[in-house]
TIMAR-591930 format. One record per atom (N, C-alpha, C): residue in one letter; x, y, z. Coordinates in steps of 0.2 Angstrom, whole numbers, plus 2048, in hexadecimal, padded with zeros to 3 digits. Each point is the difference from the previous one (the first is absolute). Layout:
<pts>
AXYZ...
</pts>
This chain:
<pts>
MDA4D46807M8058027FDM8008047FAK805805801K8018057FAK8067FF7FCC7FF8007FAC8048007FAC804807800T7FD806802T803806800T7FB805803G803805805G7F9804803G7F97FE801T7FA8027FDT7F97FD800T7FF7FA7FBI8057FD7FEI7FD7FC7FAI8037FA803D7FA7FA800D8007F9803D8037FE7FAV8047FA804V8047FA7FEV7F97FD7FAR8017FD7F9R7FA7FD7FER8047F8800D7FD7FA802D8047FA7FFD7FB7FD800V7F98007FCV7FB7FB7FEV8037FB7FDD8048027FBD8027F87FCD8067FD803E803803806E8047FC803E7FE7FC806S7FA804804S7FF7FB804S7F77FD801S7FE7FF7F9S7FB7FD7FES7FE7FE7FAI7FC7FC7FEI7FF7FC7FAI7FA8077FBN8038047FDN7FA8057FEN7FD7FD7FAI7F9801801I7FB7FE7FBI7FD8067FDD802807800D7FE8057FED7FE7FF7F9P7FB8027FEP7FF7FF7F7P8048047FCI802806802I8038047FBI807802802Q8027FB805Q808801802Q8057F97FDV7FD7FC801V8067FA7FFV8037FE7FBG7FE8047FBG8048017F8G804803801G801806802G805806801G804800805R8007FB805R806800805R8067FF7FCL804804803L8088027FFL8037FA800T8047FF7FAT8067F9802T806803804P8037FD801P807802803P8058057FCD7FF7FF7FAD8058047FCD7FD806800A7FA8017FFA7FC8047FFA801806807M8007FC806M802804805M806804800K8067FB7FEK807804800K7FF8067FCA7FD7FE7FAA7FE8077FBA7FE806802L7FA800803L7FD806804L807803805I8047FD804I805802804I8078047FBA8007FC7FAA8058037FBA7FE8057FBY7F98007FFY7FC8067FBY7FC804805G800801805G7FA804802G800807800D8068047FDD7FE8067FFD7FC8017FAG7FC8067FFG7FB8017FDG8037FE7FAY8058047FDY8048007F8Y8057FC800S8007FA804S8067FB800S8037FF7F9V7FB7FC7FDV7FF7FD7F8V8038057FAC801806803C8038047FCC8068037FED8047FC802D808802803D8038007F9Q7FD7FA7FBQ8037FF7FAQ7FB8017FAC7FC806802C7FB8017F9C8038037FCR8028017FAR8038037FBR7F98017FBK8008057FAK7FE7FF7FBK7FE7FB7FDP7F97FF7FFP7FB8057FEP7FD803807F8037FE804F7FD800809F7F97FE800R7FD7FA7FER7FB7FD803R8017FA804L7FC7FD803L8027FA807L8007F87FBD7FD8007FAD8027FA7FED8077FE7FAY801805801Y8078017FDY806800803I800800808I8057FF804I8027F9801R807800800R8047F87FFR8037FF805T801806805T8047FD807T7FC803806P7FC7FC803P7FE7FA800P7FD7FE7FBP7FF7F97FEP7FD7FF7FBP7F88017FDI7FD8047FFI7FA804801I7FD7FE7FAA8058017F9A7FE8007FBA7FF7F97FEQ8037FB803Q7FF7F97FDQ7FC7FD805F7FE803806F7FB7FF804F7F78007FCH8008067FCH7FA8027FDH8007FA7FBR8077FF7FCR7FF7FA7FAR7FE7FA804D8027FD806D7FF7FA803D7F7801802L7FD805801L7F8802804L7FD7FC7F9A8018057FBA7FD7FF7FAA8027F87FES8037FC800S8017FA7FDS7FD7FC806F800800806F7FD7FD806F7F88007FDV7FD8047FDV7F97FF800V7FE7FF7F8N8067FF7FDN8007FF7F8N7FC8047FDM803807801M7FE8077FCM8068037FCE8008067FEE8058037FEE804805803I7FC804803I802806802I7FF801807A802802806A7FD800807A803806803R7FD803806R802806802R7FD7FD808V806803804V7FD801809V7FB806801V7FC7FF803V7FB804801V7FE800808P7FD805803P800801809P7F97FD801G8017F87FFG7FA7FD800G7FB7FF7FAA7FC7FB800A7FC7FD7FCA7FD8057FER7FB804804R7FC8057FFR8038067FBR807803800R8038027FCR8007FE7F9G8007F97FFG8017FD7FAG7FB8007FDF7F8801804F7FA8017FCF8008067FFQ801806803Q8018067FFQ8028017FAA8087FD800A8038017F9A7FD8007F9V7FC7F9802V7FD7FF7F9V7F98027FFA7FC802806A7FA8057FEA8038077FDD804802803D8038067FDD8018007F8A8017FA7FEA8057FF7FAA7F98007FBF7FC7FE803F7F87FC7FCF7FA804800I7FD803805I7FC801802I7FF8097FFS7FB8007FDS7FE8087FFS7F7800805P7FF807802P7FA800802P7F87FD7FFG7FD7FE801G7F97FE7FCG8057F87FCD8067FC801D8007FB7FED7FC7FA804P7FD7FA7FCP7FE7FB804P8067FC802V8007FD807V8057FC801V7FE7FB803L8017F9800L7FE7FB804L8067FC806I7FC800805I8057FE806I7FA7FA801T8007FB806T7FC7F9801T7FC804808A7FB7FB802A7FD802806A8057FE805L8087FD800L8037FE806L8088057FES7FF8037FBS8058057FFS802804806H807802802H803804805H7FF809800Y7FE802804Y7FF808801Y8038047FDT8087FD7FFT8058057FDT7FE8017F9E7FE7FA7FEE8007FF7F8E7FA8067FFV7FA7FF804V7FA805801V8048087FFL802801804L805806800L8038037FAA8037FA7FFA8068037F9A7FA8027FBI7FB7FD7FEI7FD8017FBI7FD806802E7FB803804E7FE805804E8028077FFG8087FE803G8058067FFG7FF8027F8R8007FD7FBR8018007F8R7F88037FEG7FB801805G7FA8017FDG7FC7FA7FCG8027FA801G7FC7F97FBG7FA7FF804V7FD7FD7FDV7F87FD802V8027F8801I7FF800806I8017F8803I7F97FB7FFR8037FC7FBR7FB7F9800R8027F9802E7FB7FD804E8057FA805E7FB7F87FCI8067FD7FFI7FE7F87FDI7FD7FD807P7FA7FF7FFP7FF7FD808P8037F7801K7FD7FF805K8037FA803K7FB7FC800T8027F8801T7FB7FB800T7FF800808G7FB7FA801G7FF7FF805G8057FC806S8047FE7FCS8057FE804S8068057FFN8008077FFN805805800N8057FE7FBI7FE7FE7FAI8068007FCI7FE8047F9I8048037FDI7FF8037FAI8017FC7FBT7FD8007FBT8007FB7FAT7FF8047FAS8047FD7FAS8018037F9S7F88017FEE7FB7FB800E7FA8027FDE7FC806804Q802802806Q7FE805802Q803807800A8067FF7FCA8058047FDA7FE8037FBA7FE7FC7FCA7FE8017F9A7F78047FFQ7FE7FD806Q7F98027FFQ800808803K804801806K801807801K8038067FBI8057FC7FCI8038037F9I7FC8047FCE7FA7FC7FFE7FA8017FBE7FE803803E7FE801807E7FB806804E8028067FEV807801802V803806800V8018037FAT8017FA7FBT8018037F9T7F98037FER7FA7FC800R7FA804800R7FF806802E803802808E7FD805804E8028067FCF80A7FE7FFF8048067FEF8008017F9H7FE7FB7FBH8018007F9H8088017FER8047FB805R8067FE7FER8037FC807S8057FB7FDS8037FC805S803804807P7FF7FB805P805805805P8078007FFT803807804T8078007FDT8067FC802L7FE7FC807L8057FC805L7FB7FC804L8037FC801L7FE7F9806L8057FE804F7FE801806F8047FF807F7FE7F9803L8047FD800L7FC7F9801L8077FC807D7FE7FD805D8047FD805D8007FA7FEH8067FC801H8007F97FEH7FD7FD808F802803806F7FD7FB805F7FE808803D7FA801803D7FD804803D802802807Y800805802Y801803809Y7FB7FD804Q7FA7FF7FDQ7FA7FD806Q8017FA802Y7FF7FB7FBY8017FA800Y8067FC7FFG8048037FCG8077FC7FEG7FD7FC7F9N7FA8017FEN7FE7F97FCN8048037F8R7FF7FA7FCR8058007FAR7FB8017FCH8028057FBH7F98027FAH8047FF7F9D7FD7FF7FBD8017FD7FAD8058057FCV804803802V8048067FCV8017FE7F9A8047F97FFA8008027F7A7F97FE7FDG7FA7FD801G7FB7FF7FEG7FE80A7FFI7FF802806I7FC808800I8078047FBI8057FF7FFI8048047FEI8007FF7F8R7FF7F97FDR7FF7FF7F9R7F88047FFV7FC7FE802V7FB804801V7FF8077FFA804804803A801807801A8048027FAH8057FB7FEH8058037F9H7FC7FE7F9Q7FA7FC801Q7FB8007FAQ7FD808800Y800803803Y7FD808801Y8058047FFD8067FF801D8078037FFD7FF805807I7FF7FD804I800803807I8087FD804P804803800P805800804P7FF7FD808V8037FD803V7FF7FD807V806801802L7FE802808L807802807L7FD7FA804Y8067FB7FFY7FE7FB805Y805801807N7FA800804N802802807N8057FA804G8077FF802G8017FA802G803801808A7FB805802A803804808A8007F7804Y7FC7FA7FEY8017FB806Y8027FA7FCS8038007F8S8027FD7FFS8098007FDV8028067FEV8088017FDV803801805G8057FB801G804800806G7FF7FA804I7FB7FD7FFI7FE7F9805I7FE7FB7FCM7FE8017FBM7FF7FA7FBM8028017F9P8027FC7FBP8028027FBP7FA8057FAV8028047FFV7FC8047F9V8038017F9D7FD7FE7FDD8028007F8D7FB8057FEG8038077FEG7FB8047FCG7FD8017FBK8057FD7FAK7FE7FF7F9K7FB7F8800K8027FB804K7FB7FC801K7FA802801I7FF805805I7F9800803I7FD8057FAG8038037FEG7FF8057F8G800808804A803800807A7FF808801A8048057FED7FD8067FFD8048067FCD804803806F7FE7FF805F803805806F8007F9805V806800805V8017FA806V803807804V7FA800806V803804807V7FF7FA805G807801804G8017FF806G801803807S8007FE806S801802804S806800804G805804801G8067FE803G7FF7FC808H7FC806805H800800805H7F97FA802K7FD7FF7FBK7FC7FA802K8017F9800S8047FE7F8S8017F97FFS8088007FEM804804801M8078017FDM804800804A800801807A804800806A8048067FFA7FC805800A8048067FFA7FD806804P803806801P7FD805804P7FC8047FFA7FB804803A7FB8037FCA8028077FFP7FE8047FCP7FB7FE7FAP8047FE7FAS7FE7FA7FDS8067FD7FBS7FA7FC7FDG8048007F8G7FA7FB7FBG8028007F9M7FF7FD7FCM8028027FAM7FA8007FCL8008007F9L7FE8027FAL8037FD7F9A7FE7FB7FEA8037FD7FAA7FB8017FAT8028017F9T7FD8007FBT8027FC7FAT7FE8027FAT8047FE7F9T8028047FDS8028007FBS8038057FBS7FB8067FDE7F97FB800E7FB8037FBE7FD805805W801800806W7FE805804W805804803A8067FD801A807805806A7FF8087FDG8008017F9G8008087FEG7FC803803R7FA7FD800R7FA804804R800803806V8007F9804V8007FF808V806804803F8067FF7FBF807801804F8018067FBR7FB8057FFR8038067FBR805804802T8048027FDT805806804T7FE8087FDT803805805T7FE806800T8028047F9G7FC8057FDG8028027F9G800808802V7FF804807V7FF805800V806805800T7FE806800T8058057FET7FD806806T804801805T7FB806805T8018087FAD7FD803803D7FE8067FAD806806804V803800808V806805800V8057FE7FET8017F9803T8077FF803T8017FB7F9K7FC8007FCK8017F97FDK8027F9800R7FE7FE805R8047FA805R7FC7FA7FCT8027FC7FDT8007F87FFT8037FA806F7FB7FB7FEF8047FB807F7FF7FA7FDG8048007FBG8037FA7FDG7FB7FB800I8017F9802I7FC7FA7FEI7FC7FF807K7FF804803K7FC7FE806K7F97FD7FFE7FD7FC803E7FA7FE7FDE7FB803805I7F98047FCI7FC803803I7FB7FB804G8007FA7FFG7FB7FB804G8047FD806M8068027FFM8047FD807M802805805M7FD8087FEM803805802M808802801G8047FC7FBG807800800G8017F8804C806802805C8017FA805C7FA7FE803T8017F9804T7F97FE803T8027FF806L8047F9800L8037FF807L809800801M801803807M807802802M7FF7FC805G8077FF802G8027FF807G7FE7F8801V7FC802807V7FE7F9802V7FB7FB7FFT7FC8027FCT7FA7FD7FCT8047FD7F9L8048017FDL8017FE7FBL8057FC800M805801806M8067FB801M7FE7FA804G7FB802805G7FC7F9804G7FD7FC7FAM7FD8037FAM7FB7FD7FCM8077FB7FCM8048047FEM8077FB7FBM8047FA806A800803806A8047FA804A7FC7FA801S7F98017FFS7FC7FC802S7FF7FB7F9F8008047FAF7FD7FD7FBF8037F87FFP8077FF801P8027F97FEP7FD7F9804H7FE804806H7FC7FB805H7F87FF7FDV7FC8067FDV7FC8007FDV7FF7FB7FAR8058017FDR8007FC7F8R7FF7F9802E8057FD806E8007FA802E7F87FD803R7FE805803R7FA7FF806R7FA7FE7FBV7FF8037F9V7FB8007FEV7FF7F87FDT8047FB800T8027FB7FET7FD7FA803H7FE803807H7FC7FC806H7FA801801W7FD8017FBW7F9804800W7FB7FA804E8017FA7FDE7FC7FB800E8027FD807E805803804E8017FC807E7FE804804E7FE8077FFE7FC806802E7F97FE802L7FD7FD7FAL7F98007FEL7FE7FA807A8057FB7FEA8007FB805A7FF800808N804807800N800801809N7F9804801G7FE8047FAG7FC803802G7F97FD801R8017F97FCR7F97FB800R8007FD807K8057FE803K8007FD807K7FB803804V802808802V7FD804804V7F98007FDV7FD8027FAV7FB8007FDV7FC7FA802D8017FA801D7FD7FB800D8007FF808A804802804A7FF800807A7FB805803L7FF8067FCL7FB804801L7FA7FE7FFM7FE7FB7F9M7FC7FE7FFM7FC7FA804S8067FE804S7FE7F9804S7FD804808I7FF806800I7FD803806I7F98027FDE7FB7FD806E7F98017FEE7FD807800G7FD8027FCG7FC8067FEG8068047FCT8067FE7FDT8058057FDT7FF7FF7F8L8008057FDL7FF8017F9L8068037FCI8037FD7FCI8058047FAI7FB8037FCK8018057FEK7FD8067FCK8038007F9S8077FE801S8048017FAS7FF7F87FCE8037FF7F9E7FE7FD7FCE8057F9803Y7FD7FA800Y8027F9801Y7FE7FB7FCP8077FD7FFP8067FF804P8038087FFR805801804R803808800R8078007FAN7FE8057FDN8068007FBN805806802H7FE801806H806808801H8007FF80BT804804800T8027FE808T7FD805804L7FD8047FCL7FB805803L7F97FE800T7FD7FF806T7F97FE801T7FB804804R7FA8007FER7FB803805R7FB7FC803V800800807V7FD7FA804V7F9804802D7FB7FD801D7FB803806D7FD7FA804T803804806T8007FC807T7FA804805T7FC8017FBT7F7802804T7FD7FA805G8007FA7FDG7FD7FB803G8057FB803S806803802S8067FD804S802804806F8058037FFF805805805F7FD805801D7F98047FBD7FD805804D7FA7FF804R7FF7F97FFR7FA7FD804R803800807V8067FE801V8057FF808V802809800A8008047FDA801808801A7FA802805Q7FB7FE7FDQ7F9802803Q8007FF806V8027FC805V8007FE805V807800805H8048017FCH8087FF803H802808805K8027FF804K801808804K8058047FCK8037FD7FBK8068057FCK7FB8037FAR7FA7FD7FDR7FB8017FCR8057FE7FAG8018037FBG8037FE7F9G807800800F802803807F8088017FFF8027F9803F7FC7FB803F8037FB801F8047FC7FBF7FE8007FAF8027FD7FAF808802800S7FF8077FFS8098037FCS8047FE808S7FD803805S8047FC807S8017F9800A7FE7FB7FFA8007FB800A8067FD7FBL7FD8037FAL8077FE7FCL807803800K7FF807804K808803804K8027FC803G7FC7FC804G8037FD806G8047F97FDK7FE7FE7FAK8037FB7FDK8048017FBG8038087FFG8058017FDG7FD8017F8I7FB8037FEI7FD8017F9I7FD808801A8038047FBA7FE806800A7FD8017F8G7FD807801G7FD8027F7G7F8800800I7FE7FE804I7F7800800I800806805I7FA8047FCI7FF807803I7FB7FD808P802804805P7FF7FF807P7F9801800G7FA7FB801G7FA801801G7FC7FE7FBA8037FC7FAA7FD7FD7FAA7FE7F9802T7FA7FE7FFT7FF7F9803T7FB7FE7F9K7FE8057FDK7FA7FF7FBK8017FE7F9V8048047FCV8028017F9V808802801W8057FB7FEW806803800W8057FE7FAK806801801K8057FE7FAK8057FF804F8047FA7FDF8067FF801F8057FF7FBN8087FE7FEN8037FE7FBN8067FC803T8017FA7FET8067FC803T8068017FCY8008037FBY8078017FDY805801804G8067FA7FEG806801801G8007FC809M7FB7FD800M8037FB805M8027FA7FET8027FC806T8047FA7FET7FA7FA802G8007F87FEG7FB7FE800G7FE7FD808S807800804S7FD800806S7FC807803Q802805800Q7FC806800Q7F97FE7FFA7FF7FE7FBA7FA8017FDA7FB7FB804E8027FA801E7FE7FB804E7FF803806Y806803804Y7FE805806Y7FA804800L8008037FDL7FA8057FEL7F87FD7FFA8007FA7FDA7FB7FB7FFA7FD7FD807A8067FE804A7FF7FE805A7FD804807V8028077FEV7FF804806V7F98047FCF7FC8017FBF7FB8017FFF7FB7FC804R8027F87FER7FC7FC802R8007FF809D806800802D800801807D7FB805804I8018067FEI7FB805801I7F97FF7FFA7FE7FC7FCA7F87FF800A7FF7FB804R8047FC800R7FF7FB808R7FF803806E805803802E802804806E7F9804802N7FE8027F9N7F9804803N7F97FD7FDG8017F9802G7FB7FC7FEG7FD7FF7F9L8028007FBL7FD8007F9L8047FA7FDA7FB7FE7FDA8007F87FDA8058007FAV8057FC800V8068007FCV8007F87FCT7FE8007FAT8017FA7FDT8087FD7FFD8027FA801D8067FF7FFD8027FF7F9
</pts>
């Protein structure tokens, strides 16, 4: 079935329980769907744009208020919407990093953080992880000392994920930020897997910058995200243009250099705004989300040969699992080989697992009801039993 021309209808979330690790926090709300239709034209939000001709000053629709609400949402002072978390990384990198500057990330940082630093010519150094894939304040302190000795100065910036994308593990962000601040290192908190799905208090954590992903965790269209900071750093990262061109003598008002002027227009911004009341409410149910995820993790652990690679008990709905000793054993002799697993899941109404994956894979239970979590747990057990794997009751 086509929605138009050669473009297929996409009905993954309507027809299945979707456990794709990067999709579930970005599922649109019904209100966002309606906003897409109403504001689908490219510059639709610009109808009421007046001097000083900047996105965060538009009152109708209430875009100016939305910026204030975003800052309050993560308990920071000033916020901007950006085209995805990666553009938030880039804006901060552009404001702070000069060629040759040492910059810290972690051994579990997302590749877009690396690209943001590389684009500015920064020299990347990683804080190592423990054997259980956790980043600790002790490791951060040790790495800062090493880098300071190497470069004869402290790192310029630290990029720090609250929950990493590989394991969904929780890291000691507050402790690491305290250590970094002892060396006067500003810290960018990457909340791509936290802002919008759980409570985030930037000041309590001690972050200098909070970055969130609209399309990953705020029920918004892609590409969308947010960057928030304190009044201390706002003038630097949101600095305004001061150039006068030589021939025409043009100036450009208060356009922000790091934002390249305006950032989100039309569908992305209005979808993000329409979902925001739902997002603000849903973060209060994080413990329920964790409980649902743990039901599924426990079911997987009951299958002989299955290992949970993420920290346990789980502190996030994103989990990495190793089924080399269970479902991959079946794949070795099954006529469909590794595709038997995703095929069996699809037959039971489960989507989101990469076809052919039976060794190490990730899933995310965010947004499920309790009954859906129980059903998914039962499905994993049933597929195991159907294929001769031992399951502990």
